[in-house]
C-alpha positions, 0 to 999 in steps of 0.5 A, spaced: 254 743 539 249 743 545 243 744 540 245 739 535 245 733 539 237 734 541 236 734 534 240 728 532 236 724 537 229 727 536 229 726 528 230 719 528 225 718 533 220 722 529 221 718 523 220 712 526 214 714 529 212 716 522 214 709 519 210 705 525 203 709 524 203 710 516 200 704 514 194 705 519 193 712 517 193 710 509 188 705 511 184 710 515 185 715 509 182 709 504 176 708 508 174 715 509 175 716 501 171 710 500 166 712 504 166 719 501 165 716 494 159 712 496 156 718 499 157 723 493 155 718 488 148 719 488 149 727 487 154 725 481 148 720 478 143 726 479 148 731 475 150 726 470 142 724 469 140 731 468 144 732 462 142 726 458 136 724 454 130 720 456 132 714 452 139 714 455 137 715 462 133 709 461 138 705 459 140 698 462 146 697 464 146 705 465 152 709 462 156 712 468 158 718 463 153 722 459 154 720 451 151 726 449 150 733 453 144 736 454 144 742 458 138 745 455 134 740 460 135 745 466 131 750 462 126 745 459 125 743 467 124 750 469 119 752 464 115 745 465 112 748 472 112 755 475 118 754 479 119 761 480 113 761 484 115 755 488 121 758 490 118 764 493 113 760 497 118 755 499 123 761 501 117 765 505 115 759 509 122 757 511 124 763 513 117 764 517 118 758 520 125 759 522 124 766 525 118 763 529 121 757 531 127 761 534 123 765 538 119 760 541 124 755 542 129 760 545 124 763 550 122 756 552 129 753 553 131 759 557 125 758 562 127 750 563 134 752 564 134 758 568 127 759 571 124 755 577 117 753 577 113 748 580 113 741 576 119 744 571 122 737 570 115 733 569 113 738 564 120 738 560 120 730 561 113 730 557 115 735 552 121 730 551 116 724 550 112 728 544 118 726 540 116 719 540 110 720 537 110 719 530 108 725 525 103 720 521 099 719 528 097 727 528 097 728 521 089 727 520 087 731 527 092 737 525 088 737 518 081 737 521 083 742 526 086 747 521 081 745 516 076 748 521 080 754 522 079 756 515 087 755 514 086 750 508 091 753 502 094 758 506 101 760 509 098 760 516 097 752 515 104 751 513 108 756 518 104 755 524 104 748 526 112 748 525 113 754 529 116 750 535 120 744 536 121 740 542 128 738 539 130 745 538 128 747 546 132 741 548 138 743 544 138 750 546 136 748 554 143 745 554 147 751 551 143 755 557 145 750 562 152 751 560 153 758 561 156 759 568 151 761 574 156 766 576 155 770 570 147 770 572 149 772 579 153 778 576 148 780 571 143 780 577 147 784 581 148 789 576 140 790 576 139 786 569 133 783 568 131 775 566 130 778 559 136 782 559 140 776 561 137 772 556 138 777 550 145 780 552 148 774 555 145 768 554 143 769 546 150 771 544 153 765 548 148 760 545 150 763 537 152 756 535 146 752 537 141 758 535 145 757 528 144 750 528 137 750 530 135 755 524 139 751 519 135 744 521 129 748 521 130 751 514 132 744 511 126 741 514 122 746 511 125 746 504 124 738 504 117 738 506 113 734 502 107 731 505 104 736 509 104 742 504 101 736 499 095 735 504 094 742 506 095 746 499 090 745 493 092 750 488 099 751 484 100 758 487 101 755 494 105 749 492 112 748 494 119 746 491 118 738 493 111 738 491 113 741 484 117 736 483 112 731 482 110 734 476 115 730 472 111 724 474 105 722 470 101 716 468 105 716 461 111 715 465 117 719 469 121 724 465 127 722 469 132 727 465 128 733 467 126 730 474 134 730 475 135 737 472 129 740 477 132 736 483 139 739 482 137 746 482 132 745 488 138 742 492 143 747 490 141 752 495 141 748 501 148 745 499 151 752 499 148 754 505 150 747 509 158 748 506 158 756 509 155 754 516 157 747 517 162 749 522 157 751 527 154 744 527 161 741 530 160 747 535 153 745 537 155 738 538 161 740 542 157 745 546 150 742 547 153 736 552 157 740 557 152 740 562 145 737 563 
């Protein structure tokens, strides 16, 4: 009997709370569903257009659902350009950029977070100031420098300029600052060097930040268009985003094939993001603990 009385009092209160907050929750869910629909509609339109004919793709008003399904558009789009070569180039460049970026950014972020040297704060502020310089401002000077080095139409021109990132240094620095000083002191007492502490303690604790930096760098390399377009002059060096321009010509744009090519171009990135999306949340939560 003693256990029954609290239950009798708790249940009406819980039900009342549910009745009070239910309208607000339904409004919240409706807003989230509407936002999700707006965000996913471009992807749906891309998929729907990729299986239409060119005539149906150009109809106005447009048809939301394909009248005739043509999955052979994907095979035709694949054969229209050397997409196998484009995929190889893009993956090679993206992986090389990610590896180089992780190495340089980790070392620089660790130095700004744990190593004391003269003018450290000033140098870090100057690093952050470069984020305000638009990419277009440095486009021509970088092109001239790399052209004089003989790197035009080479992998070096597509990898080396993106082998470091101020944003990645800033993000990883925040992770390294969040590591308790007691761990560093204990490691020094045990005879651990700075590099040993970085490799054995700091890097494992900063894994969400490292994965986030790697994903953002990979995504940036995968979607890069302007720089590869300028620095490459042959089909053997083209990347995916530049290869998509093959569907545009003076005779017109083949929208149905263009959307088919865009679909199998974006698919690896979507799968990669769905697998590693939780690390973005961990990175945002961990980067603001200290500093």
